[in-house]
C-alpha positions in Angstrom: -5.7 2.4 -10.6 -7.4 0.3 -13.3 -6.4 0.9 -16.9 -9.0 2.5 -19.1 -8.4 0.3 -22.1 -8.8 -2.7 -19.9 -12.1 -1.4 -18.6 -13.3 -0.8 -22.2 -12.4 -4.3 -23.2 -13.7 -6.1 -20.1 -16.5 -3.8 -18.8 -19.0 -6.5 -17.9 -16.3 -8.8 -16.4 -15.0 -6.0 -14.2 -18.4 -5.0 -13.0 -19.1 -8.7 -12.0 -15.7 -9.1 -10.5 -16.1 -6.1 -8.2 -19.4 -7.5 -7.0 -17.2 -9.9 -5.0 -16.3 -6.8 -2.9 -19.9 -6.1 -2.3 -20.0 -3.0 -4.5 -21.9 -2.2 -7.7 -19.8 0.0 -9.9 -21.9 -0.2 -13.1 -22.8 3.5 -13.0 -19.2 4.4 -12.2 -17.9 2.3 -15.1 -20.4 4.0 -17.4 -19.2 7.4 -16.2 -15.6 6.4 -16.8 -16.2 5.3 -20.3 -18.2 8.4 -21.1 -15.4 10.6 -19.7 -12.9 8.6 -21.7 -14.9 9.2 -24.9 -14.8 13.0 -24.2 -11.1 12.9 -23.5 -10.3 10.9 -26.7 -12.6 13.3 -28.8 -10.8 16.3 -27.3 -7.4 14.7 -28.0 -8.4 13.9 -31.6 -9.7 17.5 -32.2 -6.5 18.9 -30.7 -4.3 16.7 -32.8 -6.1 17.7 -36.0 -5.9 21.4 -35.1 -2.2 21.2 -34.4 -1.6 19.3 -37.6 -3.4 21.9 -39.6 -1.5 24.7 -37.9 1.8 22.9 -38.7 0.7 22.5 -42.4 -0.2 26.2 -42.7 3.1 27.2 -41.1 5.1 25.3 -43.7 3.0 26.7 -46.5 3.5 30.3 -45.2 7.2 29.9 -45.5 6.9 28.8 -49.1 4.5 31.5 -50.0 6.8 34.3 -48.6 9.7 32.8 -50.5 7.7 32.8 -53.7 6.6 36.4 -53.1 2.9 35.6 -52.5 2.7 37.8 -49.5 -1.1 38.3 -49.5 -1.8 34.6 -49.4 0.9 34.1 -46.8 -0.7 36.8 -44.5 -4.1 35.2 -44.9 -2.7 31.8 -43.8 -0.8 33.5 -41.0 -4.0 35.0 -39.7 -5.7 31.5 -39.8 -2.7 30.0 -38.1 -3.1 32.5 -35.2 -6.8 31.5 -34.9 -5.7 27.8 -34.9 -3.2 28.5 -32.1 -5.9 30.1 -30.0 -8.2 27.2 -30.7 -5.5 24.7 -29.7 -5.1 26.5 -26.4 -8.7 26.2 -25.7 -8.8 22.5 -26.8 -5.8 21.8 -24.6 -7.7 23.2 -21.6 -10.7 21.0 -22.5 -8.4 18.0 -22.8 -6.8 18.7 -19.4 -10.3 19.0 -17.8 -11.5 15.8 -19.5 -8.3 14.0 -18.4 -8.7 15.2 -14.8 -12.3 14.2 -14.7 -11.4 10.7 -16.0 -8.6 10.3 -13.5 -10.7 11.4 -10.6 -13.3 8.8 -11.5 -10.7 6.1 -11.9 -9.4 6.9 -8.4 -12.7 5.8 -6.9 -12.7 2.3 -8.4 -11.0 -0.4 -6.2 -8.8 -3.1 -7.6 -10.2 -6.2 -9.3 -10.0 -9.2 -6.9 -8.0 -12.2 -8.0 -10.1 -15.3 -8.9 -9.0 -17.1 -5.8 -10.4 -14.3 -3.5 -13.5 -15.7 -1.8 -16.8 -13.6 -2.0 -17.9 -12.1 1.2 -18.9 -9.0 3.0 -16.6 -8.8 6.1 -14.0 -10.5 8.2 -16.4 -13.3 9.1 -16.2 -14.5 5.4 -12.4 -14.7 5.3 -10.9 -18.1 4.5 -8.5 -19.8 6.8 -5.8 -21.5 4.6 -3.2 -22.4 7.2 -2.6 -22.7 10.9 0.4 -23.7 12.9 1.7 -23.8 16.5 0.4 -25.0 19.8 -1.7 -22.5 21.9 0.0 -22.5 25.3 -1.9 -23.3 28.5 -1.4 -20.3 30.9 -1.7 -20.3 34.7 -5.0 -19.3 36.1 -3.9 -15.7 36.9 -2.6 -15.0 33.3 -2.8 -11.3 32.4 -3.4 -9.4 29.1 -0.4 -7.5 27.9 -1.5 -4.1 29.1 -1.5 -5.4 32.7 1.8 -7.2 32.2 3.3 -4.0 30.8 2.3 -2.2 33.9 3.3 -4.9 36.3 6.8 -5.2 34.9 7.2 -1.5 34.0 7.7 -2.2 30.3 5.2 0.2 28.6 3.6 3.3 30.1 0.4 4.2 28.3 -0.4 7.1 30.6 2.9 8.8 30.0 2.1 8.7 26.3 -1.3 10.4 27.0 0.5 13.1 29.0 3.0 13.8 26.2 0.8 13.4 23.2 -2.5 11.6 23.7 -4.1 8.2 23.6 -2.5 5.7 21.2 1.1 6.9 21.7 2.7 4.5 24.2 6.1 5.1 25.9 8.3 2.0 26.0 10.6 1.7 29.0 13.6 -0.4 30.1 13.3 -4.0 29.0 10.2 -3.1 27.1 12.2 -0.7 24.9 15.0 -3.1 24.5 12.6 -5.9 23.5 11.1 -3.6 20.9 14.5 -2.7 19.5 15.4 -6.4 19.5 12.4 -7.3 17.4 13.2 -4.5 14.9 16.8 -5.7 14.5 15.7 -9.3 14.2 13.1 -8.6 11.6 15.5 -6.6 9.5 18.2 -9.2 9.7 15.7 -11.9 8.6 14.7 -9.8 5.7 18.2 -8.9 4.5 19.3 -12.5 4.9 16.4 -13.4 2.6 17.8 -11.0 -0.1 15.9 -7.8 0.6 17.9 -4.6 0.4 17.4 -2.4 3.5 16.3 1.2 3.0 15.9 4.0 5.5 13.2 6.3 4.1 11.4 9.5 5.0 8.5 9.4 7.5 6.7 12.2 5.6 5.6 12.0 1.9 4.0 14.4 -0.5 0.6 14.0 -2.0 1.8 12.5 -5.2 3.4 9.6 -3.2 0.3 9.0 -1.1 -1.8 9.0 -4.3 0.7 6.7 -6.1 0.3 3.8 -3.6 -3.5 4.3 -3.2 -3.7 5.9 0.3 -5.3 9.0 -1.4 -8.0 9.6 -2.0 -9.2 6.3 -0.4 -7.8 6.8 3.1 -8.0 10.6 3.2 -8.8 11.5 6.8 -7.0 8.4 8.2 -3.6 9.9 7.6 -2.0 12.7 9.6 -1.7 15.8 7.3 0.9 18.5 7.9 -1.2 21.1 6.2 1.3 24.0 6.0 3.8 21.9 4.0 1.1 19.7 2.4 2.9 16.5 3.6 1.5 13.3 5.1 2.9 11.2 7.9 3.2 7.7 6.5 0.8 4.9 7.6 3.4 2.3 6.5 6.8 2.0 4.9 5.1 0.7 1.8 4.3 4.3 0.7 7.9 5.8 0.6 9.6 2.6 -0.4 7.3 1.8 -3.4 7.5 5.5 -4.4 11.3 5.2 -4.7 10.5 3.7 -8.2 7.7 6.1 -9.2 8.0 7.1 -12.9 10.8 4.6 -13.6 11.1 2.5 -16.8 13.3 -0.5 -16.0 14.6 -3.4 -18.0 12.9 -6.7 -17.5 16.4 -8.1 -16.6 16.5 -5.7 -13.6 13.4 -7.3 -12.0 12.7 -8.0 -9.3 13.5 -5.2 -6.8 13.2 -6.4 -3.3 13.3 -3.9 -0.4 12.8 -3.8 3.3 12.7 -0.9 5.8 11.9 -0.1 9.4 9.7 3.0 10.0 7.4 4.5 12.6 3.9 4.4 11.2 1.1 6.9 12.0 -2.7 6.3 11.6 -5.6 8.4 12.8 -8.0 5.5 12.5 -7.8 4.4 16.1 -10.6 5.7 18.2 -13.1 2.9 19.1 -13.2 1.6 22.7 -13.2 -1.8 24.4 -10.8 -4.6 25.2 -10.2 -5.3 21.4 -8.4 -1.9 21.1 -6.8 -1.7 24.5 -3.0 -1.5 25.1 -1.1 -2.3 21.9 -4.0 -3.7 20.0 -4.6 -0.4 18.1 -2.3 2.6 18.1 -1.9 6.0 16.4 1.9 5.5 16.3 3.6 2.2 16.0 6.7 0.4 14.7 6.7 -1.8 11.6 9.2 -3.5 9.4 8.0 -3.8 5.8 9.0 -5.8 2.8 8.2 -4.5 -0.8 8.7 -6.2 -4.1 8.5 -4.9 -7.7 8.0 -7.9 -9.9 7.5 -9.1 -13.5 3.8 -9.9 -13.9 4.6 -13.5 -14.8 6.3 -14.0 -11.4 4.2 -11.9 -8.9 2.1 -14.7 -7.5 5.1 -17.0 -7.0 6.7 -14.0 -5.2 3.5 -13.6 -3.1 3.8 -17.2 -2.0 7.5 -16.7 -1.2 6.6 -13.7 1.0 4.0 -15.8 2.9 6.6 -18.5 3.5 9.1 -15.9 4.7 6.7 -14.5 7.3 5.8 -18.1 8.3 9.5 -18.8 9.0 9.7 -15.7 11.3 6.7 -16.8 13.3 8.1 -20.3 13.6 11.3 -19.0 15.1 9.3 -16.8 17.5 7.3 -20.0 18.4 4.0 -18.1 18.3 0.8 -19.9 17.3 -0.6 -18.3 14.2 -3.0 -18.7 11.3 -3.2 -17.4 7.8 -6.4 -16.0 6.2 -7.2 -15.3 2.6 -9.2 -12.2 2.8 -12.7 -12.2 1.2 -13.7 -9.5 -1.3 -15.5 -7.4 1.3 -12.5 -7.3 3.6 -9.9 -6.8 0.9 -8.0 -3.5 0.9 -8.9 -0.9 -1.8 -5.6 -1.4 -3.7 -5.1 -5.2 -3.3 -5.9 -8.0 -5.8 -5.2 -10.6 -3.1 -4.2 -10.4 0.6 -3.2 -12.9 3.2 -3.5 -11.9 6.8 -1.4 -13.4 9.5 -2.9 -13.6 13.0 -1.2 -14.6 16.2 -3.3 -16.2 19.0 -3.3 -14.2 22.2 -4.1 -16.8 25.0 -4.6 -14.1 27.6 -7.1 -12.2 25.5 -8.5 -15.5 24.0 -8.6 -14.1 20.5 -6.6 -13.7 17.3 -4.5 -10.6 16.7 -3.6 -9.5 13.1 0.2 -9.0 12.9 0.8 -9.0 9.1 -0.8 -8.5 5.8 0.9 -9.7 2.6 -0.6 -8.4 -0.6 -0.3 -8.4 -4.4 -1.5 -5.3 -6.0 -0.8 -6.5 -9.6 -0.7 -3.4 -11.9 -3.0 -1.2 -9.7 -0.3 0.8 -7.9 2.1 0.6 -10.9 -0.5 2.4 -13.1 -0.8 5.3 -10.6 3.0 5.3 -10.2 3.7 5.1 -14.0 6.2 2.3 -13.1 6.9 0.2 -16.1 9.4 -2.2 -17.5 10.6 -2.9 -21.1 9.8 -6.4 -21.9 11.8 -8.8 -24.2 9.7 -7.7 -27.1 10.6 -4.1 -26.5 7.2 -3.0 -25.3 6.7 -0.9 -22.2 4.4 -2.8 -19.7 3.3 -2.2 -16.1 5.1 -4.1 -13.3 3.3 -5.8 -10.4 3.9 -4.4 -6.9 3.7 -6.4 -3.6 4.2 -5.6 0.0 3.9 -7.2 3.4 4.5 -6.6 7.1 7.5 -8.5 8.4 6.3 -7.7 10.9 4.1 -5.1 12.6 5.5 -4.9 16.2 2.7 -3.9 18.6 0.7 -7.1 18.4 3.7 -9.3 18.0 5.0 -7.8 21.2 1.6 -8.3 22.8 1.6 -11.9 21.7 5.0 -12.5 23.2 4.2 -10.9 26.5 1.0 -12.8 26.9 1.9 -16.2 25.5 5.4 -16.4 27.1 4.2 -15.3 30.6 4.7 -17.6 33.6 4.0 -17.4 37.3 7.5 -16.0 37.8 7.8 -13.6 34.9 7.9 -13.5 31.1 10.3 -15.6 29.1 11.9 -14.3 26.0 11.8 -16.2 22.7 15.1 -18.0 22.3 15.8 -16.3 18.9 15.5 -12.8 20.4 17.9 -13.4 23.4 21.0 -12.5 21.5 19.3 -9.3 20.3 18.0 -8.0 23.7 20.6 -9.5 26.0 18.3 -11.1 28.6 16.2 -14.3 28.7 13.5 -13.3 31.1 11.6 -10.4 32.5 11.1 -10.7 36.2 
């Protein structure tokens, strides 16, 4: 969430910056500033009323002590009226503050200056590519056919048990999935990230804190009776571990990793681009989260990008990195790098990681601050990235490592899964 005083100070700059996302927020910004004026006016009036009430209360005590009972009773009556007025003013202030917050929740984050302008994924900027695309035999299959041929994943059983988008992993498919999770977690902890095991359900405050609500309302599974949400990513519970905290600048950074199941209602379109593991309602993901000093957050973002690069190099998968344009940038992000693995069998790129810097956008919602060297309370910067999302990584391995005789396993995963080929 953007900060109101920053909007006041940089109104025109913010309006122009958000045009990079393809949105015109001039009317929204005007409504926010108008609502803020009402909130500030209500706060001033309330403060004045409470101050006058406190002054009268002190005078009443003195008047009673000096025997001026009549004057004291007159002031007492006025104090009662001021207390009633303050209650009404407090309600007006609360209403004004709620109106302001609701308006602020609708404004996306300001893109970093390096974010290219553009309307959709076609305008994203490729900044890096590495790895050789393998040449497969003529009868190469997409992963959903390989999964069926080698009895690794049963998509129909998932439909039987739950519905489309809930695959059942079997035998070596399940072991390979488990191997990837352990490998990703080991790589992250070796890099200094502390491992957390977190809840898969969060409350509304948590979902609002990291920006899933209200932006992605309808895309999350909602347990209505308990008003809880199934998480779309470990970013939500892990980042919310620090909600409301005031930390010392010497405590920064906090670096976290966690494996969770993830749940998203967004799947639903049809075609080869969403077949098999390409888009799911339930999937596994290992996440990395950082809470950083603002002066260090973009250096940290670069470090996260290098970390994901190292993982993909060890898996020996051909990949590229895109800097997302304004129109493809997530609601909460100031800058995002997408990693994509090339699927030779599908002849297309598959997104397998997003690494983002949210700057103060989430921290403002979370009220997550640090005390700087000068003793002032300031908002931290938050970052997160997939390291990695499993479905499309697994799809890339199955498709790019297939041979005429079976599927080879990346060398780095063999100690984790206990086999070198799927035959």
